[in-house]
TINU-21715 format. One line per 8 residues: number of its first residue (from 1); their letters; for each residue x, y negated, z negated of C-alpha. Coordinates in Angstrom, 2 decimals. Last residue first. Layout:
NUM) A) X Y Z | ...
REM end
This chain:
708) KKIFRKTF) -8.12 -17.59 2.01 | -10.52 -14.71 1.45 | -8.74 -11.34 1.44 | -10.47 -8.19 2.65 | -11.13 -4.65 1.44 | -13.39 -2.28 3.35 | -15.87 0.17 1.81 | -18.14 2.52 3.76
700) KTGEKEFV) -21.16 4.19 2.19 | -23.13 7.05 3.76 | -26.91 7.33 3.30 | -27.76 6.69 6.92 | -25.57 3.60 6.99 | -24.39 1.73 3.91 | -21.79 -1.00 4.07 | -19.60 -2.29 1.24
692) AFYIGTAL) -17.36 -5.31 1.83 | -14.76 -5.54 -0.93 | -13.14 -8.78 -2.06 | -9.76 -10.29 -2.97 | -9.43 -14.00 -3.69 | -10.13 -17.55 -2.57 | -13.68 -18.52 -3.43 | -16.54 -17.33 -1.27
684) GSVDISND) -18.84 -19.76 0.53 | -17.22 -19.29 3.94 | -17.90 -15.55 3.88 | -20.47 -15.42 6.70 | -21.08 -11.93 8.08 | -20.17 -10.32 11.39 | -21.13 -7.79 14.05 | -23.29 -10.38 15.82
676) KATQQSVV) -25.49 -10.24 12.72 | -24.78 -8.14 9.63 | -27.42 -8.40 6.92 | -26.17 -10.20 3.84 | -25.68 -9.69 0.12 | -23.01 -11.75 -1.66 | -21.14 -11.95 -4.96 | -21.78 -8.47 -6.38
668) SGTESFVH) -19.42 -8.00 -9.34 | -16.78 -5.23 -9.25 | -13.77 -6.99 -10.76 | -12.18 -7.59 -7.35 | -15.41 -9.26 -6.22 | -18.06 -7.29 -4.35 | -19.69 -8.05 -1.01 | -22.81 -6.09 -0.10
660) VKIGNMES) -23.51 -5.64 3.61 | -26.91 -4.64 4.96 | -26.74 -3.14 8.45 | -28.74 -4.92 11.16 | -25.73 -5.19 13.46 | -22.92 -2.84 12.40 | -21.40 -1.75 15.73 | -17.72 -1.17 15.04
652) SFFLTNKV) -14.72 -3.53 14.73 | -16.45 -5.75 12.18 | -16.07 -9.52 11.90 | -15.69 -11.73 8.81 | -16.52 -15.39 9.39 | -15.21 -18.34 7.38 | -11.56 -18.17 6.24 | -10.38 -14.58 6.58
644) PNPYVNLT) -7.14 -12.89 5.50 | -7.78 -10.62 7.36 | -9.44 -11.44 10.64 | -10.96 -8.89 10.71 | -12.77 -5.86 9.29 | -12.13 -2.27 10.33 | -14.29 0.76 11.07 | -12.46 3.59 12.86
636) AALTENEN) -12.09 6.35 10.25 | -15.35 5.62 8.45 | -17.13 5.53 11.80 | -15.84 8.99 12.66 | -17.08 10.29 9.31 | -20.46 8.69 10.05 | -20.66 10.27 13.50 | -20.11 13.77 12.21
628) KVPKSFQA) -17.67 16.55 11.51 | -14.15 15.24 11.54 | -12.01 18.30 10.89 | -11.60 19.81 7.40 | -8.26 21.14 6.19 | -6.68 18.37 8.15 | -3.60 19.55 9.97 | -0.26 18.02 9.20
620) TGLTTLPK) 2.16 15.88 11.16 | 0.41 12.74 10.01 | -3.00 14.06 9.16 | -4.25 15.74 12.26 | -7.66 16.09 13.89 | -7.46 12.68 15.56 | -4.31 13.71 17.43 | -1.08 11.97 16.40
612) ILDLKWRQ) 0.30 9.42 18.82 | 4.00 9.41 19.67 | 4.81 5.73 20.06 | 6.98 4.63 22.99 | 8.03 0.97 23.17 | 8.51 -0.26 26.70 | 11.08 -2.44 28.42 | 10.87 -3.55 32.02
604) ADNNNDTW) 9.41 -7.03 31.52 | 11.93 -7.41 28.69 | 14.82 -7.83 31.10 | 17.48 -5.54 32.54 | 17.01 -6.62 36.15 | 16.06 -3.22 37.57 | 14.20 -4.07 40.76 | 10.44 -3.94 40.34
596) QHVNTGPE) 7.60 -1.48 40.03 | 4.04 -2.60 39.33 | 1.86 -3.33 36.30 | -0.83 -5.97 36.56 | -1.68 -8.39 33.76 | -5.04 -7.42 32.26 | -4.32 -8.77 28.80 | -1.84 -11.66 28.97
588) ALNNVVDL) 1.72 -11.07 27.77 | 3.38 -11.97 31.05 | 6.76 -10.58 32.09 | 6.26 -12.06 35.56 | 4.32 -8.93 36.59 | 4.81 -6.18 34.01 | 7.42 -3.67 35.21 | 7.94 0.08 35.50
580) CLNTNKHT) 11.39 0.07 37.01 | 12.84 0.22 40.51 | 16.37 1.55 40.90 | 15.06 4.26 43.22 | 15.26 8.06 43.59 | 12.67 8.62 40.84 | 10.88 5.52 39.56 | 12.71 4.16 36.50
572) LKFYGDSM) 11.11 3.94 33.05 | 13.16 1.88 30.57 | 12.72 2.56 26.88 | 13.15 0.24 23.92 | 15.73 0.49 21.12 | 17.71 -2.58 22.19 | 20.54 -0.30 23.43 | 18.17 1.32 25.91
564) LEIKWRQA) 16.49 4.73 25.67 | 16.04 6.07 29.19 | 13.01 7.63 30.88 | 13.45 8.70 34.53 | 10.07 8.83 36.18 | 8.30 11.18 38.57 | 4.85 10.62 40.01 | 5.80 9.23 43.43
556) DTGLDSWQ) 8.49 11.91 43.45 | 5.77 14.45 44.14 | 3.97 17.04 41.99 | 0.65 16.05 43.53 | -1.20 15.31 40.29 | -4.16 13.18 41.30 | -3.45 9.46 41.23 | -3.12 6.67 38.70
548) QVNAGPQS) -1.85 3.30 39.80 | 1.39 1.35 40.08 | 1.64 -1.21 42.87 | 4.75 -1.76 44.98 | 6.40 -5.01 43.89 | 9.93 -3.99 44.77 | 9.87 -1.50 47.66 | 10.73 2.19 47.22
540) SNNDVDLC) 7.15 3.22 47.94 | 5.80 6.60 46.88 | 2.61 5.66 48.75 | 1.42 3.66 45.71 | 3.65 4.46 42.72 | 1.93 6.94 40.40 | 1.26 7.46 36.71 | -0.68 10.71 36.93
532) QNTGRHTL) -4.41 11.49 37.09 | -5.41 14.94 35.86 | -7.72 13.39 33.31 | -8.23 13.47 29.52 | -5.04 11.58 28.79 | -3.52 9.80 31.77 | -0.58 11.96 32.81 | 2.99 10.71 32.67
524) KYFGDSEK) 5.50 12.95 34.47 | 9.14 12.97 33.45 | 12.32 13.75 35.37 | 14.58 16.76 34.85 | 13.58 18.36 38.15 | 11.67 21.09 36.30 | 9.36 18.55 34.71 | 9.50 16.91 31.29
516) TIVWRQAD) 5.99 16.12 30.13 | 4.53 12.87 28.82 | 0.80 12.83 28.04 | -0.35 9.22 28.22 | -2.84 7.36 26.06 | -3.97 3.81 26.70 | -7.27 4.54 28.46 | -7.68 7.19 25.76
508) SENSTYQQ) -8.63 4.39 23.38 | -6.65 2.93 20.45 | -7.55 -0.65 21.48 | -4.16 -2.18 22.23 | -4.70 -5.31 24.29 | -4.16 -4.56 27.96 | -1.36 -3.88 30.41 | -2.32 -2.74 33.89
500) VNAGQQTS) -2.66 0.43 35.93 | -5.19 0.41 38.76 | -7.57 3.28 39.51 | -6.34 5.16 42.58 | -8.07 8.44 41.75 | -10.97 7.81 39.42 | -10.81 8.68 35.72 | -11.31 5.06 34.75
492) GGSVDLSQ) -10.54 3.69 31.30 | -11.76 0.33 32.61 | -8.37 -0.37 34.13 | -5.87 2.28 33.10 | -3.68 0.91 30.33 | -0.03 0.52 29.33 | -0.40 -1.35 26.05 | -0.27 -5.06 25.27
484) TTGKHTLR) 0.67 -6.02 21.71 | 3.62 -8.01 22.97 | 7.39 -8.22 22.48 | 8.18 -5.23 24.65 | 5.22 -3.75 26.53 | 3.64 -0.94 24.53 | 3.47 2.66 25.75 | 1.18 4.94 23.70
476) YVGGSVIP) 2.18 8.58 23.74 | 0.63 12.07 23.69 | 3.29 14.75 23.43 | 3.70 17.45 26.06 | 7.46 17.09 26.13 | 8.58 15.49 22.88 | 11.10 12.88 23.98 | 14.61 13.68 22.80
468) VEILDLKW) 15.71 12.25 19.46 | 18.21 9.44 19.47 | 20.82 7.76 17.33 | 20.59 9.70 14.07 | 23.45 8.31 11.99 | 25.59 10.81 10.10 | 28.15 9.46 7.63 | 31.22 11.63 7.26
460) RQADTGLD) 33.33 12.74 4.32 | 36.52 14.76 4.53 | 39.08 11.95 4.25 | 36.81 10.57 1.50 | 38.12 13.31 -0.79 | 36.62 16.56 -2.09 | 39.88 18.39 -1.48 | 38.54 21.07 0.85
452) TWQQVNAG) 41.61 22.41 2.65 | 42.23 20.63 5.92 | 40.89 20.68 9.48 | 42.09 18.14 12.01 | 41.12 14.73 13.33 | 43.96 12.49 14.49 | 44.08 8.75 13.86 | 43.25 6.85 17.05
444) SQSSNNDV) 41.75 3.82 15.32 | 43.31 3.39 11.90 | 41.38 4.02 8.68 | 43.64 6.90 7.76 | 42.61 9.58 5.28 | 46.08 11.10 5.73 | 44.88 12.87 8.91 | 41.11 12.59 9.17
436) DLCQNTGK) 39.44 15.83 8.05 | 36.74 18.23 9.16 | 36.94 20.73 6.32 | 38.83 24.00 5.80 | 37.36 26.32 3.17 | 37.06 29.05 5.80 | 34.46 31.38 7.35 | 32.80 28.62 9.35
428) HTLKFYGD) 34.72 25.35 9.44 | 33.33 23.03 6.75 | 31.66 19.70 7.56 | 31.12 17.50 4.49 | 28.36 14.95 4.80 | 27.84 11.55 3.17 | 24.90 10.49 0.99 | 26.97 10.05 -2.18
420) SMLEMKWR) 25.50 13.26 -3.63 | 27.01 15.27 -0.78 | 25.08 16.55 2.21 | 26.55 19.83 3.38 | 27.13 20.85 7.00 | 28.58 24.31 7.65 | 30.30 24.25 11.00 | 30.51 26.61 13.96
412) QADTNGEL) 32.65 26.08 17.02 | 35.65 28.24 16.09 | 33.08 30.76 14.83 | 32.36 31.64 18.43 | 29.52 30.94 20.88 | 32.15 30.09 23.49 | 31.03 26.63 24.49 | 33.87 25.07 26.41
404) WQQVNAGQ) 36.29 23.28 24.11 | 36.60 19.99 22.23 | 39.49 19.50 19.85 | 40.32 19.91 16.17 | 43.92 20.72 15.28 | 44.94 23.15 12.55 | 46.18 21.27 9.48 | 45.39 23.99 6.93
396) VNSNQSVD) 45.21 27.36 8.63 | 41.92 29.11 9.29 | 42.52 29.01 13.03 | 39.76 29.50 15.57 | 42.49 29.16 18.21 | 42.14 25.37 17.99 | 39.16 24.39 15.88 | 36.27 23.33 18.14
388) LCQNTGKH) 33.71 20.56 18.47 | 31.92 21.76 21.58 | 32.26 20.90 25.27 | 29.12 21.40 27.33 | 29.23 17.80 28.43 | 26.93 14.75 28.40 | 27.10 14.26 24.68 | 29.89 16.22 22.96
380) TLKYFGDA) 28.30 19.30 21.40 | 28.33 19.86 17.65 | 27.27 23.38 16.59 | 25.75 24.04 13.20 | 25.66 27.14 11.03 | 22.63 29.30 10.22 | 23.84 32.21 12.38 | 21.12 31.52 14.96
372) ELTIVWRQ) 22.40 28.00 15.60 | 21.28 24.64 14.27 | 22.05 22.01 16.87 | 23.92 18.71 16.65 | 24.27 16.69 19.86 | 27.28 14.41 19.42 | 27.88 10.81 20.44 | 31.16 8.98 19.97
364) ADSGNDTS) 32.55 9.37 23.50 | 29.01 8.49 24.60 | 29.80 4.88 23.78 | 28.64 2.65 20.93 | 32.09 1.17 20.40 | 32.79 2.23 16.82 | 36.56 2.18 16.43 | 38.15 5.56 17.03
356) QQVNTGSQ) 38.61 8.82 15.19 | 40.25 11.70 16.99 | 39.28 14.77 18.99 | 41.69 16.03 21.63 | 40.64 17.25 25.06 | 40.96 21.04 25.16 | 38.25 21.60 27.75 | 37.94 18.59 29.93
348) SGNNVVDL) 34.99 16.20 29.61 | 37.03 13.23 28.51 | 35.50 10.30 26.66 | 38.96 8.69 26.67 | 39.89 10.79 23.63 | 36.78 12.40 22.18 | 35.56 10.44 19.15 | 34.36 10.93 15.58
340) CQNTGKHT) 33.81 7.32 14.57 | 35.94 4.76 12.77 | 33.99 1.95 11.10 | 35.59 2.85 7.77 | 34.54 3.79 4.24 | 33.53 7.30 5.15 | 34.41 8.39 8.69 | 31.44 7.77 10.99
332) LKYIGGSV) 29.59 10.52 12.84 | 27.15 9.29 15.51 | 24.28 11.63 16.20 | 22.04 12.92 19.00 | 19.25 15.12 17.69 | 18.80 18.70 18.85 | 18.50 19.99 15.30 | 17.50 17.08 13.10
324) INQTPCSQ) 19.85 17.52 10.14 | 18.64 17.08 6.59 | 21.40 19.01 4.86 | 20.76 19.57 1.19 | 21.10 23.32 1.10 | 20.76 23.52 -2.69 | 20.34 27.20 -3.43 | 17.75 29.10 -5.47
316) DPIRAAVG) 14.91 28.10 -3.16 | 12.89 24.95 -2.48 | 11.26 24.70 0.97 | 12.37 21.58 2.79 | 11.27 20.56 6.28 | 13.13 17.54 7.55 | 12.39 14.01 6.44 | 10.78 10.88 7.87
308) YNTMNVPE) 11.12 10.13 11.59 | 9.95 6.52 11.36 | 12.58 5.52 8.85 | 13.02 3.25 5.81 | 16.68 3.69 4.83 | 16.77 3.60 1.03 | 19.34 1.28 -0.50 | 21.86 3.48 -2.39
300) ILDASNFY) 21.04 4.22 -6.00 | 24.00 3.83 -8.33 | 25.94 6.76 -9.76 | 29.30 5.13 -8.90 | 29.90 7.86 -6.27 | 26.65 6.89 -4.54 | 23.14 8.12 -5.29 | 20.82 8.93 -2.40
292) MRDIAIKR) 17.10 8.67 -1.61 | 15.65 10.44 1.42 | 12.48 9.14 3.05 | 8.71 9.56 2.73 | 5.88 7.37 4.00 | 2.28 6.73 2.96 | 0.37 4.12 4.92 | -1.29 0.87 3.92
284) DGSSGNEY) -4.28 -0.01 6.01 | -4.10 -3.27 7.88 | -1.96 -6.29 7.15 | 1.67 -7.05 6.43 | 3.14 -6.21 9.79 | 4.21 -3.35 12.00 | 2.97 -0.53 9.75 | 2.31 -1.68 6.19
276) RHYIMYYE) 4.06 0.36 3.54 | 3.48 3.01 0.89 | 6.07 5.02 -1.00 | 7.52 8.51 -1.48 | 11.23 8.67 -2.25 | 13.12 11.94 -1.92 | 15.99 13.22 -4.06 | 18.59 15.96 -3.88
268) DCNGIKLV) 21.13 16.57 -6.63 | 19.75 20.09 -6.78 | 18.31 21.71 -9.89 | 14.83 21.87 -8.38 | 14.35 19.26 -5.65 | 13.86 15.84 -7.21 | 10.83 13.84 -6.03 | 10.51 10.10 -6.61
260) GHHGPGKD) 7.40 7.93 -6.62 | 6.75 4.56 -5.06 | 4.73 1.42 -5.43 | 6.56 -0.32 -2.59 | 7.13 -1.10 1.05 | 5.73 -4.51 2.06 | 6.50 -4.59 5.73 | 7.51 -2.23 8.48
252) EVNSSLVK) 9.22 -3.10 11.76 | 11.68 -5.93 11.18 | 12.53 -4.58 7.73 | 10.78 -4.83 4.39 | 12.72 -3.73 1.30 | 13.66 -0.59 -0.66 | 16.32 -0.13 -3.35 | 16.91 -3.66 -4.58
244) GRYTWPGM) 19.23 -4.64 -7.42 | 21.02 -3.14 -10.43 | 19.71 -4.93 -13.53 | 21.11 -3.55 -16.77 | 18.25 -2.68 -19.07 | 17.77 -2.49 -22.82 | 16.11 -0.03 -22.53 | 13.30 2.24 -23.74
236) PSNSTSYQ) 14.38 5.47 -22.00 | 17.91 4.90 -23.39 | 21.33 4.77 -21.72 | 19.97 2.08 -19.40 | 19.50 1.27 -15.73 | 17.60 -1.28 -13.65 | 15.70 -0.95 -10.40 | 14.13 -2.69 -7.42
228) VNYTDNYW) 11.38 -1.76 -4.94 | 9.88 -4.25 -2.49 | 6.80 -6.38 -1.78 | 7.61 -9.74 -0.17 | 6.08 -8.47 3.08 | 2.50 -9.05 2.01 | -0.41 -7.63 -0.03 | 1.57 -6.12 -2.92
220) AGNSYMMY) 3.13 -9.49 -3.82 | 6.69 -9.16 -5.14 | 8.54 -6.51 -7.13 | 7.88 -2.81 -7.53 | 9.63 -0.67 -10.12 | 12.49 1.73 -10.82 | 13.81 2.42 -14.31 | 16.87 4.64 -13.88
212) YIGKRKVM) 17.86 6.29 -17.15 | 21.42 7.64 -17.06 | 22.24 10.97 -18.70 | 23.51 12.45 -15.44 | 20.18 11.63 -13.76 | 16.91 10.42 -15.27 | 14.22 8.83 -13.09 | 11.46 6.56 -14.42
204) YPGETYNQ) 8.80 4.87 -12.28 | 7.16 1.53 -13.02 | 4.54 0.19 -10.55 | 4.34 -3.52 -11.37 | 6.08 -6.92 -11.14 | 9.55 -6.56 -12.67 | 12.30 -8.93 -11.54 | 14.52 -8.19 -14.56
196) PTIDTPGT) 13.34 -5.46 -16.91 | 10.23 -5.62 -19.14 | 10.61 -3.50 -22.30 | 7.55 -4.71 -24.26 | 6.78 -2.08 -26.87 | 3.29 -0.69 -27.47 | 2.16 1.42 -30.42 | 3.40 4.88 -31.17
188) ALSVMDAN) 2.38 8.55 -30.93 | -0.50 8.06 -28.51 | -2.95 10.89 -27.82 | -3.82 13.05 -24.83 | -0.36 14.43 -24.02 | -0.68 17.09 -26.78 | 3.03 16.54 -27.46 | 2.25 13.03 -28.67
180) LKRVVMRS) 2.83 10.16 -26.32 | 5.31 7.34 -26.84 | 4.38 3.86 -25.68 | 5.99 1.62 -23.06 | 5.07 -1.80 -21.68 | 6.24 -3.56 -18.53 | 5.15 -7.17 -18.15 | 4.32 -8.91 -14.88
172) KGSGGYYI) 1.55 -11.01 -16.43 | -1.27 -10.04 -14.07 | 1.26 -8.23 -11.85 | 1.02 -4.95 -13.65 | 1.82 -2.92 -16.74 | 2.53 0.73 -17.52 | 5.05 3.20 -18.96 | 3.98 6.35 -20.81
164) YAQGDDDI) 6.68 8.25 -22.66 | 6.89 11.95 -23.55 | 9.44 13.37 -25.98 | 10.53 16.89 -25.03 | 14.23 16.45 -25.81 | 15.05 16.33 -22.08 | 12.70 13.38 -21.61 | 9.12 13.60 -20.39
156) FVNADIID) 8.10 10.64 -18.20 | 4.57 9.39 -17.57 | 3.99 6.51 -15.17 | 0.85 4.41 -15.52 | 0.10 1.77 -12.90 | -2.37 -0.50 -14.70 | -3.07 -2.37 -17.93 | -3.15 -5.93 -16.58
148) DTYPDTAI) -4.09 -7.69 -19.83 | -0.47 -7.65 -20.88 | 1.66 -7.93 -24.01 | -0.85 -7.34 -26.82 | -2.44 -4.34 -25.09 | -6.00 -3.14 -24.77 | -7.77 -0.17 -23.15 | -5.20 2.61 -23.31
140) LPAGIDTF) -6.40 6.24 -23.31 | -9.74 5.05 -21.97 | -12.74 7.05 -23.21 | -14.25 10.50 -22.69 | -11.18 12.74 -22.31 | -12.06 13.09 -18.63 | -12.32 16.64 -17.31 | -10.34 17.42 -14.16
132) PGIPTNGV) -11.38 20.04 -11.60 | -8.62 20.00 -10.81 | -6.23 19.64 -7.89 | -2.99 20.56 -9.67 | -4.83 23.34 -11.52 | -6.15 23.80 -15.08 | -7.43 20.28 -15.58 | -7.24 17.27 -17.92
124) ALGIKTEA) -8.46 13.69 -17.43 | -6.86 10.47 -18.61 | -7.66 6.78 -18.24 | -5.49 3.68 -18.34 | -7.35 0.39 -18.22 | -7.55 -2.33 -15.56 | -11.10 -1.28 -14.49 | -9.65 2.11 -13.60
116) TYYFYYKN) -6.03 3.31 -13.65 | -5.25 7.01 -13.69 | -3.56 9.72 -15.72 | -4.26 13.33 -14.62 | -2.80 15.81 -17.09 | -2.35 19.30 -15.66 | -2.41 22.05 -18.27 | -0.14 24.96 -19.23
108) NRFVVAPA) 1.03 22.90 -22.23 | 2.62 20.51 -19.73 | 2.22 19.53 -16.09 | 2.08 15.77 -15.47 | 0.10 13.74 -12.92 | 0.13 9.98 -12.33 | -2.68 8.25 -10.43 | -2.31 4.69 -9.05
100) WGNYQAWP) -5.72 3.10 -8.73 | -9.45 3.47 -9.37 | -10.91 -0.01 -9.15 | -14.54 0.89 -9.92 | -17.02 2.80 -12.13 | -15.26 3.54 -15.42 | -16.45 4.84 -18.83 | -17.96 8.31 -18.31
92) SDPFLDFI) -15.40 9.20 -15.61 | -16.33 12.20 -13.44 | -19.64 10.80 -12.11 | -18.68 8.39 -10.63 | -14.99 7.77 -11.13 | -14.44 10.62 -8.70 | -11.68 13.20 -9.19 | -10.29 15.90 -6.89
84) LGEDIWNT) -11.92 14.94 -3.57 | -10.28 16.77 -0.70 | -7.16 18.91 -0.54 | -6.01 16.88 2.49 | -3.30 19.02 4.04 | 0.25 17.88 4.76 | 2.75 19.56 7.07 | 6.24 18.08 6.67
76) LDTSSYAH) 7.23 18.34 2.99 | 7.50 22.17 3.26 | 4.60 23.83 1.44 | 2.36 20.80 1.63 | -0.50 19.33 -0.36 | -2.54 16.12 -0.35 | -4.59 15.01 -3.33 | -7.66 12.77 -3.26
68) FQTGYIAT) -9.11 10.30 -5.77 | -12.52 8.76 -5.12 | -13.53 5.51 -6.83 | -11.84 2.48 -5.27 | -13.18 3.24 -1.81 | -10.42 5.87 -1.58 | -8.65 6.17 -4.92 | -4.93 5.43 -5.08
60) TYIYYKNN) -2.76 8.37 -4.06 | -1.60 11.79 -5.29 | 0.94 13.72 -3.24 | 1.40 17.41 -3.99 | 4.23 19.76 -3.03 | 3.51 23.45 -3.30 | 5.17 26.44 -4.94 | 3.05 26.19 -8.10
52) FYHIEPDA) 3.62 22.46 -8.64 | 6.12 20.17 -6.90 | 5.24 16.53 -7.48 | 4.69 13.25 -5.61 | 3.15 9.92 -6.69 | 1.67 7.53 -4.17 | 0.46 3.95 -4.73 | -1.34 3.65 -1.36
44) GTFLPNGS) -3.06 5.65 1.34 | -3.29 6.41 5.05 | -1.29 9.39 6.27 | 2.25 10.70 6.77 | 3.82 7.54 8.15 | 6.40 8.53 9.12 | 7.32 11.82 10.78 | 7.61 15.01 8.75
36) LQAKAPIV) 10.46 16.35 10.85 | 10.86 19.99 11.77 | 13.55 22.58 11.36 | 10.93 25.35 11.21 | 11.52 27.34 14.36 | 12.39 30.63 12.68 | 16.10 31.56 12.89 | 16.97 34.70 14.90
28) AGIFMLLI) 16.06 33.14 18.23 | 18.45 30.26 17.87 | 17.11 26.81 17.07 | 16.64 23.75 19.28 | 14.20 21.80 17.15 | 10.46 21.49 17.32 | 9.23 17.96 16.68 | 5.73 17.62 15.28
20) AFHLRLKS) 4.84 13.96 14.69 | 7.81 11.74 15.49 | 6.66 8.16 15.42 | 9.30 6.23 17.37 | 9.23 2.55 16.69 | 11.40 0.44 18.94 | 11.69 -3.21 17.94 | 9.71 -6.41 17.64
12) VPNYRHIK) 6.11 -5.47 18.21 | 3.46 -7.42 16.34 | 0.65 -4.93 15.50 | -2.32 -6.43 13.76 | -4.49 -3.87 11.96 | -7.85 -4.86 10.59 | -8.29 -4.01 6.91 | -8.47 -1.04 4.61
4) NQIM) -6.16 -1.58 1.64 | -6.75 0.74 -1.29 | -6.27 -1.43 -4.37 | -3.04 -0.97 -6.34
REM end
């Protein structure tokens, strides 16, 4: 629905790793393209995704309520802003505000751009995926007997060529369908109410194996009740069998919803695109992408909302559905059990047997998976150079699986295929023998062997990404566990010896650190924009020694061991000591000093690491146009708060003397004020949703806020 641009509050409860550009460990023959998209991709809401003309396109709700953009990628990971593709003014002759939720269809050698505006469904037609689009001159659907909230169109073309348009929003929470004529610009039938259970808005139809999956958003779009649910039918018009939730809030991200689904070619491979709030239920909504799987009963598995996103995917004639992070550390769990791929007694000896064992979270059950130059995968037991190996490189059914010194042979190479149920099959290179648990046992200690591919659960494995190595050279923000306080250089100083403290997150370079892995295996943290390193005063080994910044001396005083803890946070330990980067008395107050202290395994010594994307990037992708002027910078940084607001609305940037127009959700001007003390008075407004519109040097800025 409405583009949400409000002040961001960031309650920290758990590790969030934003992986921007992550190069994998790939052999020299294979191009270095096994890369993760990272989540979120960029700011936006109500996304729909398509693959047109060898490119992926994401279409989102209009910026400022009037301007629609498209974002393109050749591989799902690097996204480019294609710029303004349709503007209600002047491109729509009948609508001026509330441009939401576009839907795009290719047919008749044309691109049909359906959109919501002023709670009606509009339509424009173009010759390319990014226009220019010409409006048909009037709303396609302006009235409806079942709902007055005519929003969120989704257009679906069935296998027989019949096109359907689904719509309806939270005003009455009704879903309506009409058939479209083959010209796609006229209606073939009147409306039919086909509302499924728990429907609120945002319908999206998927068809698979003759089953119609009607997916939709449920809950309030502006808070953490928002989610995605679905129902199924043997007809595109119902009746529906309710199936449950697909996507819900978790402890990190709230209010995921209004989604789209991408199917890769003829593959049984699906991706969900959706928006969510980062670390709360306020601030700008962000676009994210994750895999979507169907299980063996042809039901949609709950989508795992991640921070690492998806791997690069360029469609071709095959369906290589693996989404493996090369270099990532994984746990492999036997399907339907809690038994993990395990090295007996966590041994490091060559020839140690591989079995399954109860999940105990130990390194015995951790494997580094790397894509090798031959296109197959190698699984290396964590902490050793022993590889998952078939004894004697046998191709015989029942041959034992063990660990063995890396020999760069086919005995240690595996084809990894993602099955439609979301589990992986691992096939020994050059054979049809799969990684198999003897007799499909669920018992701890059952032997792992290779066996002829039978398509059974004995040969299916769940892969959980446990850890991804720190991106050396990446720019990070370090946040103290359980607070919004970031590791900060006092006053943003560039002076040698400036004190290090924690301070309220303010997105400045004072709270940005370049982390690099040094030749000794430890990490150096350099204050961004300076040559000052995170340093322990006089390289002390005493508890309580102060932490500061200091010129790069290449000494142990500036070296840190960085470890991912079981709670998902990181511990930073000063080299050659057991002293950790610590906030004095575990306080949450801004300005509290940071020192080193004895490792006592408490929250004072736990830090969340966020990989920060440079200002000139869009998620992991490069902007096609860099920020050019002061006004564009202001548009990117201006926020309003608190939100929801009761009496006084404040601005995060200098706006004194600027005239502010406040519009209601329907586009009526309800207030005109001049900003004073970087604020305006909104106490007289009724409860509801509003837009604050600023104008500075001919450029308009629009921010949405909620009056409580």
